[in-house]
N, C-alpha and C positions, 0 to 999 in steps of 0.2 A: 830548181836550186842545185847548184853544183855541190860536190862533196866538200870542197874547201870552204863553203859558206855556211854550213849547218851550225846552229848555235851550240850543239852538244859536243862539238869536236874536242874541246879541252876544258870543259866546265862540269864538275861533278854534279852540281844541282840540275843542270840541263840534261845531263846523261840520265840521271835517275828519273826526271820528269818524262823524258822520252821513252825509256824502257817500260815504265808503268803504263803510259798511254797506249803503247803497242799491245801489251798484255791484256789490259782492260777492254780495249776495242775488239780484240780477238774473240772474246766470249760470245759476242752477238754477230760479228761479221764473218759470215761463212767464207768469204774470199780472202780473209787475212792469212798471210803466210805464217803468222804466229799462233794460229788456232790449233794446229796439230803438231805438237812437239814429239820428240822421242823420249819416252820414259824408260830409264835404265835402273834396274835393281839387280841384286845378286847376293849370294851367300857362298862364301869360299870359292869353289871353282864353277858354281852354277850361276854364271852371269847371263842376263837376259835383257832385251830391249824391244820395245814396240811403240808404234805411233798411237797416241791417245788424243782425245778431243777435250780441250779445257772447257770447263763449265762455270767456273767462278774464279775471280781474282780479287783479292783484298789487299790493297796497298797500305792500309792502316795497321792491320794485324799480320801482314806479310805471309799470306798463304795462297796456294793455287789448288783448285779441286778438279777432279774428273771422276767419271763413273766407271764401274767395272762389274762383271759377273763375279759373284762371290766364289764361284767354283773355278775361277781362272788360276793357272799355276802361279801367277805373280803374287797371289794372296798369301800363299804359304811362304814364299820367299820373303815378303815384307814382314811377316810375323817373326821370321828368324833374324832379319836385318832391316830395320826401318830406314837406314841411311841410303838414300837413293838420289838420283839426279834427273834433271830435265834438260834437254838440248833443243834450242830453238834456232832457226836461221831464216832470215828474210832476204831473199835475193835482191828485191827492189830497194830495200833499206840498206843493204850491205851490212847488216848487223847480226852478230851471233850472240846468243845468251846461253851460258852454261850455269844452271842453277842447282845448287846442292840443297837437299831438303831432308827433313825427317817426316816419314809418311805415317799417317794415322788412318786406321781402317774404321769406317763407320757402317754399322749394319743394324737395321730395324730400330733406328733412334730418330731424334728430331732432325738431325742433319739429312739422313736418307729420306725421311718423309717429305721434307721441304723440297728436296731435289726431285723425288719421284713425282710429286704433284705437278712440277713444272715440265715433266717429260711427256710429250705427246704420245697418244696411244699407239700411233704407227711406229714411233721410235722405240717403244717398249718391246718390240718383237725380238730385239737382241737378247732379251733376258727370258725368252720363252722357249729357248732350245731345250730339247728333252734331255740330252746328255751334256756333260760339262764341255766347255770349249777345249779343243785339243784332243778330245776322245777319238780314237782310231775308228775308221769307217771302212766298210768293204766297197763303198761306191761314193762318188762325189755327192755331197749333201750340204744343205744349209743347216741341218740339224733341227729344222722346224717341221711341225705337222703341216700338212698341205694348206689348211685354212689360214694359218699364220703366215706361211710362205707367200700366199697370194693376197695378203692384206685383207682377208675376209673375216675380220673379227672386230668386236666392239671394244670400247674403252673398258667396259666392265670385265670382259674376258681377259683384257690385257693386265688386269690387276694381279693375276697369278704370277706375273714376272717379278713382282716385288720381293718374293721370297728368295730370288737369286740376285737381287740388286744391292750393290754397296757403293759407297762413296769413298774415294781415297783423297784425303786432305793432306796436302804437302806443305808443311811448315818450312818456310824458306830460311836457310842458314846463311847462304851467301849467293851473290849473283856476279858472275864474271862476264863483263861486257867487252865485245870486240867490234870495232868499226873499221871497215876496209875503205881506205881513202887513197886517191891517186898520189897525193903528196906525202903520204906516210900513214900507215895504220895507227890506230890508238886502241889501247887495251887497259881496262881498269877493273878493280875488284871492290865490291861492296859487301861488307860483312855485317850481319844483323845480330849483334850480341846485346849486351845491356844498353849500349849506345852504338850507333852506326859508325863503321870505320871504312874510310875510302883509301885505296892504295892504287897508284899508277903501276902498270906492269909493262914490260917490254913485249910488243906483239909477237 
């Protein structure tokens, strides 16, 4: 299908339907270009960004979730300023999404327990590093003990990682959509307030 024929080119309902389908599919599709956005947070002059893996998308309650180590530097930043953003881009789809959010930190609660139970024991090794992410080291290191580094551990042993595990729940405030088309780009803003507001923008 050519760029000029897509149904969501100039239709708000189709645009919203398309963007949610891309985000929801990305949760389980490891090959999706929308699976690993850049998460940007900051407090005053301490701006920071990193790639994250989205783990849950809710198009009814308007939020996106991903996981983090509780000791990560971004946690303190979010505590000071929960206003953050997510940046997605799909080269094949030619779609960019700039999503403004209010971030909520979840630790040792029902949200984290549900997410942790769904996390395979091999994937849990990210939360088994001895020192906090970003800690200085005298040599190159994964931060893991050798048995964890070599995947030589049981699911029961991986449970220790739960004490470092947290979920960042991003409540969506707005989504800015940009579509790159040969006959002319299109850009729109969706704001999620008491009622949804759609606005066309100049690309």
